[in-house]
C-alpha positions in Angstrom: -38.2 -6.5 27.3 -39.4 -4.3 24.3 -39.8 -5.6 20.8 -36.8 -3.6 19.7 -34.6 -5.3 22.3 -35.9 -8.7 21.2 -35.2 -7.9 17.6 -31.7 -6.6 18.4 -30.9 -9.8 20.4 -32.3 -12.0 17.7 -30.1 -10.2 15.1 -27.0 -10.5 17.4 -27.7 -14.2 17.8 -28.2 -14.7 14.0 -24.9 -12.9 13.3 -23.1 -15.0 16.0 -24.3 -18.2 14.6 -23.5 -17.2 11.0 -19.9 -16.2 12.2 -19.5 -19.6 13.8 -20.7 -21.4 10.6 -19.1 -19.3 8.0 -16.1 -17.8 9.7 -14.4 -14.6 8.6 -15.4 -14.4 4.9 -14.0 -11.0 4.0 -10.7 -9.4 5.0 -10.7 -5.9 6.6 -8.8 -4.5 3.6 -8.1 -5.9 0.1 -4.7 -6.2 -1.5 -5.1 -3.1 -3.7 -6.1 -1.0 -0.6 -2.9 -1.7 1.3 0.0 0.8 1.3 2.8 -1.6 2.2 5.1 -2.6 -0.6 5.3 -6.2 0.3 1.6 -6.9 -0.3 1.1 -4.6 -3.2 0.9 -6.5 -6.5 3.5 -5.7 -9.2 2.4 -3.0 -11.6 2.3 -2.9 -15.4 3.9 -0.1 -17.4 0.5 1.6 -17.4 0.3 1.6 -13.6 -2.4 -1.0 -13.3 -1.8 -4.0 -11.1 -0.3 -6.9 -12.9 -2.1 -10.2 -12.7 -0.8 -12.6 -10.1 0.3 -16.1 -10.6 -2.9 -17.2 -8.9 -5.0 -15.0 -11.3 -3.2 -16.7 -14.2 -3.9 -20.1 -12.7 -7.6 -19.3 -12.3 -7.9 -18.0 -15.8 -6.4 -21.2 -17.2 -9.1 -23.2 -15.3 -12.0 -21.4 -17.0 -14.2 -23.8 -19.0 -14.1 -23.1 -22.8 -17.7 -21.9 -22.9 -16.8 -19.2 -20.4 -13.6 -18.0 -22.1 -13.4 -14.7 -23.8 
């Protein structure tokens, strides 16, 4: 077995173990990349995505020293 094969197998094993530990961290597409109307966020009059209720909730939970 060559050094390249060993390195490739070690990398595959590292990725397999990381996937077992961490799971699927990132989706294949983000909400703003999707074309379907049901997952698209509401838009403001300027055409930018309107903040979601979850965004509002997270912004309320920001500590005072991090607020803007």
